[in-house]
N, C-alpha and C positions, 0 to 999 in steps of 0.2 A: 205613704206606701201605696195607697190606692191609685194615685196619679202615676207612680212608677209602673205599676202593673198594667195600667191602661196603655202607657207608652210602649211597653214591651209587646203587647198584643198588636198595636198599630205597626210596629217595626217588623214583626215577624210576618205580618200580612202584606208587607210592602213588596214581596216577591211576586208580583202580579203583572198584568200587561203594561208595557211602557211605550206604546206607540212605536213598535219595532219596525225597522226598515232595512238597516244595513245588514250585509251578509254575515258579518262577524257577530251578530246578535243571536245566532242560532242556538247557543246554549241557554240563553235567557228565554227564548221562545219555547224550547223543550221544557225548561223548568216551569214556566207558566202553564203549558199544556198539561203537565202532570198535576199541578196544583188545582187546575180548573176542573179536572175530570175525576178527581178522587177525594177521599178524606185523608188529610195529612196530619201526622203526629210528629212533633219536633221536641227534642230534648236539648236545652240550651243553657249556657252560662252567659252572664252579662256583667258589664261594668258601666257605670254612669259617672261622667266627669262634669262637674258644674261648679258654680261659685259656693255651693253649700257642701256638706260632707259627702265625699265620694261614696258610692253604693256599689256593692257587688252581690251577686246572687245566682240562683239557678231556677229555671222554670220549665214546665211542660205545657205544650199547647196542642190542641187538635182543632182543625178547622176544615170547613167545606162551604162553598158558595158564600153566603153572608152569615153563616153560623160558626160559633167557635166556643171552646171552653179552655180555661187555663188554670193551672195550679202553680203557685209560687209566691214567695214573699209573705207567707202566712195567709194568703187569700185564695179563694176559688172564684173564678168569674165564668159565667155562662151567658151565651147570647144565642137565641133561636132566630135572629133576624128581625124580631118584633120587640123583644124586651131584653134587658140586661140585668142579671142577678149578680150581686157582689156579696160573697159570703165570707165572714171572718169567724172561723170556728173558735178562735182564742177567746173571743168575748161573746160568742153566740149571737151575732148580729148579722142581719141581711138587709141590703138595700136593693130595691127593684126600680129600674128606670125604663122609660120607653126609648126605642131607637128612633132618632129624629132624622129627617131628610135635609135639615139645615146644612148648608155647605161649610159652616164654621164649626160643626160638631164632630169632625173626623177624629179628633183626639179622644173624645169621650165615647164615641161610637165607632170603633175601628172597623167593624164589618162594612161600613159605608166606604171606607178607604179602599178595602179590597175590591168592592163592587165597582168603584169608579176610578181605579188606578190608571186605566188607559187614558183618562182625561187629566190625571193629576201629575204624572211624571213623564219625562222623556230621557232617552240615553244621551248624555253629553260627551261620552268618550269610553273607550275600552282599551285594554292592554292585556298581554298574556305573560305569565311567569311560570314556566314549567308546565304542570298539568292543570293550572288554574287560570281562568279568564276573569279579569277584574272589570266590572262595569261601573261607570260613574253616572249617577242619575241626578237630575235637577227638577225641582218642583215647578210646575207650570201655573199653579194657582195656590192660594193659601190652604194649607192642610196641617200645619204644625211641624212638618218635616221640610227643611230647606234643601238639603242634599243627602245623597246616600252613596255608599260604595259597597258593591256586592262581589264576593269571591265565589265563583261557581266552578266545580271541577269538570273534567271531560265527560263524566257520566251525567252531567246536568244536575248535580246535587249541590245545594247551597252549603258552603263551608263556613264563611264568616261574613259579617256585615258591620258597617259603621255608619251611623246616622248623625247628622248635625241638625239640631232642632232650631226653630225660629228664635228661641231664647238663648242660643249659643251653647246649650247643653250638648255634649257628645256622648252617644250611647254605642257601645261596642258589644256585638253578640257573636259568640262562638257556638256553632251548631255541633253538638256531640253525636246526634243520631237523627235519622229521618226514616219514618215508616210510611209507606203508601198503602192505604186500605180502601176497600169499596166504600161508597158513600153510605152513611147511616141514616136512620129515621131521624127527623128533626127533633123528636122528643129526647134524643140522646144529648142535646145541647141545652137542656133545662135541668135544674137541680132536683126535680121531683117535689114531693111534699116536704115542706120545711117544718120541723118539729115546733109544737106550740110553746116549747121552752125558749125558743129564740125570740129576740126582739126584731120585728120585721117592719121596715119603713117602705111602703109601696108608693112610689111617686108617679105611677102611670095615670 
């Protein structure tokens, strides 16, 4: 479940710059401008189709710049851009890891994917259906996500997304609500003091 939560953070951060050039990418540009200038809160449902048992769930995520926090699938994940905290309240365990700059660690440290998205993806096509513009994206270098499809409405709000991973797993996300807020202090993306009753594994 830890890996699934990491995947979801990556995918929700994939709505970032994509080497935009064509005129019909204006909604994608507006979406990125909003995400780049504010703190964003998303409430989503998701489904994961793979060779193993299908998974469905719901999660909430807030992010800004290279920091994020997520709650879903029984876990809370925090990242302040330097460290990642993974908290499982059910078993009172926490794992703390460093954020790496290795290009092969995008799936385990999704803040890097958000930071480097202009280098990672390009728009391979787009089409419109009513009030929704659909963008098809292709990865330009290995990052764990092979292709993506984003549905964005005329207000430049992300509605749905579908991602095909390098392992052929398909993840579908339905965004229920989006809140745009002023940027927060970076301390908001840390869990604060962890109780001494918890088992903490610090890998930094």
